[in-house]
GUTI-278544 format. One record per residue (C-alpha): y negated, x negated, z; residue in one letter. Coordinates in steps of 0.02 Angstrom, whole numbers, always signed. Layout:
N
v|u|w|residu
Y|X|Z|a
...
END
This chain:
274
v|u|w|residu
-5768|-7189|+5826|x
-5820|-7007|+5815|x
-5712|-6908|+5693|x
-5700|-6727|+5639|x
-5513|-6723|+5683|x
-5546|-6760|+5868|x
-5448|-6738|+5980|x
-5301|-6743|+5858|x
-5333|-6929|+5832|x
-5376|-7023|+5992|x
-5318|-7197|+5945|x
-5441|-7342|+5936|x
-5405|-7493|+5829|x
-5439|-7670|+5883|x
-5593|-7679|+5774|x
-5668|-7524|+5856|x
-5628|-7591|+6029|x
-5715|-7755|+5987|x
-5865|-7660|+5918|x
-5885|-7559|+6078|x
-5872|-7718|+6181|x
-6007|-7797|+6073|x
-6123|-7648|+6097|x
-6097|-7651|+6285|x
-6128|-7837|+6297|x
-6283|-7827|+6186|x
-6353|-7682|+6290|x
-6397|-7575|+6139|x
-6377|-7388|+6120|x
-6405|-7246|+5996|x
-6587|-7196|+5982|x
-6621|-7007|+5976|x
-6575|-6932|+5809|x
-6582|-6769|+5712|x
-6489|-6701|+5563|x
-6307|-6736|+5518|x
-6190|-6792|+5657|x
-6054|-6862|+5543|x
-6118|-6981|+5409|x
-5970|-7006|+5292|x
-5832|-6896|+5219|x
-5675|-6947|+5126|x
-5693|-6793|+5013|x
-5505|-6770|+5011|x
-5445|-6597|+4962|x
-5282|-6614|+5059|x
-5341|-6704|+5217|x
-5532|-6692|+5229|x
-5608|-6803|+5362|x
-5786|-6834|+5418|x
-5831|-6987|+5521|x
-5988|-7054|+5604|x
-5994|-7227|+5528|x
-6182|-7255|+5525|x
-6293|-7271|+5677|x
-6474|-7310|+5720|x
-6476|-7415|+5878|x
-6601|-7501|+5991|x
-6622|-7577|+6163|x
-6737|-7551|+6313|x
-6876|-7654|+6234|x
-6870|-7546|+6078|x
-6878|-7386|+6180|x
-7026|-7448|+6279|x
-7118|-7504|+6121|x
-7081|-7345|+6021|x
-7047|-7204|+6146|x
-7062|-7064|+6017|x
-6961|-7145|+5878|x
-6808|-7053|+5814|x
-6685|-7065|+5669|x
-6647|-6929|+5544|x
-6478|-6925|+5457|x
-6512|-6836|+5293|x
-6395|-6761|+5163|x
-6300|-6896|+5066|x
-6346|-6828|+4895|x
-6265|-6938|+4762|x
-6215|-7071|+4890|x
-6063|-7090|+5001|x
-6157|-7106|+5166|x
-6297|-7008|+5246|x
-6461|-7105|+5230|x
-6549|-7149|+5392|x
-6735|-7111|+5396|x
-6825|-7191|+5542|x
-6974|-7090|+5605|x
-7109|-7169|+5714|x
-7239|-7030|+5735|x
-7347|-7123|+5861|x
-7521|-7193|+5850|x
-7444|-7362|+5815|x
-7387|-7300|+5645|x
-7565|-7249|+5595|x
-7639|-7414|+5651|x
-7509|-7514|+5555|x
-7522|-7406|+5399|x
-7711|-7416|+5392|x
-7713|-7603|+5413|x
-7568|-7628|+5293|x
-7644|-7527|+5153|x
-7815|-7608|+5156|x
-7755|-7787|+5175|x
-7752|-7877|+5006|x
-7720|-8063|+5001|x
-7708|-8183|+4857|x
-7551|-8287|+4852|x
-7366|-8261|+4875|x
-7292|-8107|+4958|x
-7240|-8209|+5108|x
-7418|-8273|+5129|x
-7485|-8095|+5116|x
-7360|-8036|+5246|x
-7412|-8170|+5369|x
-7597|-8131|+5343|x
-7569|-7945|+5364|x
-7472|-7969|+5525|x
-7610|-8082|+5591|x
-7742|-7953|+5544|x
-7647|-7822|+5646|x
-7675|-7914|+5810|x
-7855|-7856|+5831|x
-7827|-7669|+5800|x
-7671|-7669|+5909|x
-7767|-7748|+6053|x
-7905|-7617|+6036|x
-7776|-7478|+6028|x
-7690|-7541|+6185|x
-7856|-7549|+6279|x
-7915|-7376|+6224|x
-7753|-7279|+6237|x
-7633|-7361|+6358|x
-7741|-7409|+6506|x
-7701|-7312|+6664|x
-7636|-7315|+6839|x
-7496|-7437|+6801|x
-7621|-7565|+6737|x
-7731|-7541|+6890|x
-7583|-7566|+7005|x
-7537|-7725|+6911|x
-7714|-7793|+6924|x
-7729|-7751|+7108|x
-7560|-7833|+7141|x
-7622|-7997|+7069|x
-7782|-7983|+7170|x
-7680|-7952|+7328|x
-7574|-8106|+7293|x
-7728|-8215|+7278|x
-7809|-8155|+7439|x
-7643|-8173|+7533|x
-7627|-8350|+7467|x
-7801|-8392|+7531|x
-7760|-8309|+7696|x
-7604|-8414|+7722|x
-7689|-8575|+7667|x
-7849|-8548|+7766|x
-7834|-8410|+7899|x
-8000|-8334|+7947|x
-8067|-8166|+8007|x
-8151|-8139|+7837|x
-7988|-8168|+7742|x
-7893|-8054|+7861|x
-8018|-7912|+7836|x
-8018|-7937|+7647|x
-7828|-7938|+7641|x
-7818|-7777|+7741|x
-7943|-7690|+7627|x
-7856|-7744|+7467|x
-7684|-7703|+7537|x
-7741|-7527|+7587|x
-7803|-7495|+7409|x
-7641|-7565|+7338|x
-7533|-7454|+7449|x
-7634|-7301|+7397|x
-7619|-7340|+7211|x
-7434|-7379|+7222|x
-7405|-7213|+7311|x
-7503|-7122|+7175|x
-7405|-7211|+7038|x
-7241|-7170|+7125|x
-7291|-6987|+7140|x
-7339|-6981|+6956|x
-7172|-7047|+6896|x
-7078|-6940|+7021|x
-7158|-6780|+6954|x
-7142|-6831|+6772|x
-6959|-6875|+6785|x
-6914|-6719|+6886|x
-6787|-6814|+6988|x
-6747|-6798|+7173|x
-6832|-6944|+7259|x
-6740|-7026|+7403|x
-6832|-7026|+7568|x
-6793|-7210|+7591|x
-6775|-7338|+7453|x
-6861|-7455|+7333|x
-7005|-7398|+7223|x
-6908|-7418|+7062|x
-7048|-7366|+6945|x
-6970|-7454|+6796|x
-6819|-7339|+6809|x
-6927|-7183|+6821|x
-7036|-7242|+6677|x
-6882|-7255|+6566|x
-6823|-7082|+6622|x
-6992|-7006|+6579|x
-6991|-7082|+6404|x
-6811|-7032|+6373|x
-6838|-6853|+6431|x
-6996|-6834|+6327|x
-6910|-6897|+6170|x
-6755|-6792|+6199|x
-6851|-6630|+6230|x
-6973|-6649|+6087|x
-6945|-6535|+5936|x
-6984|-6633|+5778|x
-6940|-6499|+5651|x
-6849|-6334|+5627|x
-6768|-6252|+5477|x
-6793|-6069|+5437|x
-6665|-5949|+5364|x
-6706|-6010|+5189|x
-6673|-6192|+5232|x
-6857|-6237|+5224|x
-6909|-6374|+5346|x
-7051|-6332|+5466|x
-7137|-6485|+5537|x
-7313|-6436|+5589|x
-7334|-6377|+5771|x
-7407|-6212|+5709|x
-7259|-6173|+5595|x
-7133|-6223|+5729|x
-7219|-6113|+5858|x
-7228|-5965|+5739|x
-7046|-5982|+5688|x
-6985|-5995|+5869|x
-7089|-5844|+5920|x
-7020|-5739|+5777|x
-6841|-5792|+5815|x
-6846|-5744|+5998|x
-6941|-5585|+5960|x
-6798|-5530|+5848|x
-6670|-5589|+5976|x
-6745|-5515|+6134|x
-6854|-5376|+6066|x
-6712|-5283|+5980|x
-6613|-5159|+6084|x
-6424|-5175|+6082|x
-6357|-4997|+6071|x
-6182|-5055|+6115|x
-6241|-5094|+6293|x
-6233|-4942|+6406|x
-6345|-4919|+6556|x
-6236|-4905|+6713|x
-6245|-4744|+6810|x
-6296|-4734|+6994|x
-6123|-4670|+7041|x
-6041|-4820|+6956|x
-6154|-4938|+7051|x
-6110|-4851|+7216|x
-5926|-4880|+7183|x
-5961|-5066|+7175|x
-6042|-5056|+7347|x
-5923|-4961|+7462|x
-6028|-4995|+7616|x
-6201|-4922|+7638|x
-6317|-4903|+7787|x
-6327|-4733|+7869|x
-6497|-4650|+7900|x
-6475|-4695|+8086|x
-6448|-4879|+8043|x
-6601|-4878|+7932|x
-6705|-4798|+8071|x
-6652|-4932|+8195|x
END
């Protein structure tokens, strides 16, 4: 458990140990979050303590389905704990919102929920086709095609099947190499000269790095939240302009003589001529 008095208190109770074992066994982890780190405070005047009691967690399937999702731990306000606001700023959110708002069904709420979820299937299929088709899908399709031709080749060897298998396999090798190169560049990891083409691993690294490096919002000196890309860019530019563009008069420019003292050896004119 993360506490504000760390490392003064390093002990873990049995309940916390069991909770960590449960998380490990379930293969879940904290999704990226912004805002408050600690989510609860005892508000004691003599021994104040803040603890991270609340978490937003997911697994690999969640990260793959919602790569840009993140949690925001807001100010508690009148409550004891920081509220968790889950943000899903992807195209999936727009598709679901549009379908959800226009779907009106007569009957119970449960019946309306089932009908709305069923109505979502069509738009989600169209969205997947229009936005998520790419090299990975082409590799997958060509892999299946290669399996079929290799099956025919082993069941009925013939010169035609051999030639077809060689053609398909050459295309497959080329696409796999292109996919591997894409994920290698996106993940910015050192690729081993020999080894398996673990594209699933690199795909997860790409999604994790993108989510981690993305700036969702900034706060200015007045505490006002800036969320639009234009406001964030303008605020960042103004901040670094003030930071870098202002001269620090306390920093003195070193003299040439002082620099020479740091370098006792220097080349003679004869050495330079040679």
